[in-house]
C-alpha positions, -999 to 999 in steps of 0.1 A, spaced: -571 -83 -371 -600 -105 -364 -612 -111 -329 -601 -143 -313 -628 -168 -304 -626 -201 -286 -631 -218 -320 -604 -198 -337 -580 -206 -309 -590 -243 -311 -583 -244 -349 -550 -226 -346 -538 -248 -317 -547 -280 -336 -531 -267 -368 -499 -259 -349 -498 -295 -336 -500 -310 -371 -470 -321 -391 -470 -307 -426 -501 -296 -446 -536 -309 -437 -570 -304 -452 -598 -287 -433 -616 -321 -432 -585 -337 -416 -582 -309 -391 -619 -312 -383 -616 -349 -377 -587 -343 -353 -607 -317 -334 -638 -339 -332 -616 -369 -320 -603 -346 -292 -639 -337 -280 -645 -305 -299 -680 -296 -310 -667 -273 -337 -684 -276 -371 -666 -281 -405 -678 -248 -418 -663 -231 -387 -630 -248 -393 -630 -236 -429 -639 -200 -419 -612 -199 -392 -586 -214 -415 -594 -186 -440 -590 -161 -412 -556 -175 -401 -544 -173 -437 -555 -137 -439 -536 -130 -406 -505 -146 -422 -502 -174 -395 -513 -202 -418 -502 -212 -453 -526 -225 -479 -514 -249 -506 -534 -265 -534 -525 -301 -537 -544 -325 -560 -572 -299 -564 -577 -295 -526 -565 -267 -504 -544 -278 -475 -530 -257 -446 -502 -256 -421 -492 -232 -394 -464 -209 -403 -444 -179 -392 -459 -146 -402 -444 -128 -433 -438 -136 -469 -420 -169 -475 -418 -199 -499 -418 -236 -494 -401 -267 -506 -428 -294 -504 -423 -332 -506 -448 -348 -531 -444 -380 -511 -451 -373 -475 -462 -336 -477 -434 -323 -455 -428 -286 -461 -397 -266 -454 -398 -228 -455 -371 -216 -479 -354 -183 -487 -358 -173 -524 -341 -140 -529 -337 -146 -567 -375 -151 -570 -381 -118 -551 -358 -100 -575 -373 -116 -606 -409 -109 -595 -401 -72 -588 -383 -70 -622 -412 -85 -641 -436 -61 -624 -414 -31 -631 -410 -41 -667 -448 -40 -672 -454 -10 -651 -471 -29 -622 -468 -17 -586 -470 -37 -554 -465 -72 -569 -474 -103 -549 -465 -139 -558 -467 -174 -545 -439 -198 -552 -437 -234 -539 -411 -259 -551 -421 -295 -551 -399 -326 -550 -392 -357 -530 -375 -353 -496 -344 -375 -488 -366 -399 -468 -391 -404 -496 -363 -408 -521 -348 -435 -499 -382 -452 -495 -389 -452 -533 -356 -468 -542 -356 -493 -513 -322 -481 -501 
């Protein structure tokens, strides 16, 4: 576990206040607007550390990595392509499938990332005008 610094605590607190996934640049802007002197490189470095600790989730969206605070431990997301809202989901079938594929090819200690993308009910409603 990495040591906790004032900057790391600032980044984590700001990330926990955000709704959905945000880019490092967006988070940096929020921090600056709230009087922080933290640099963008420091935001990136601390986000990487938070991901390594398992308390932030990264997601690649349109070629850019975005982040959100999360509960520690392995999990998956259902992500809205419209508003970016993310919901943590259980995926027991995926876990079984991944282990089965690894076993079939003789691999040990498999890891995987699965995110499901769609439109949330609110964005569906907005896109149809109903």
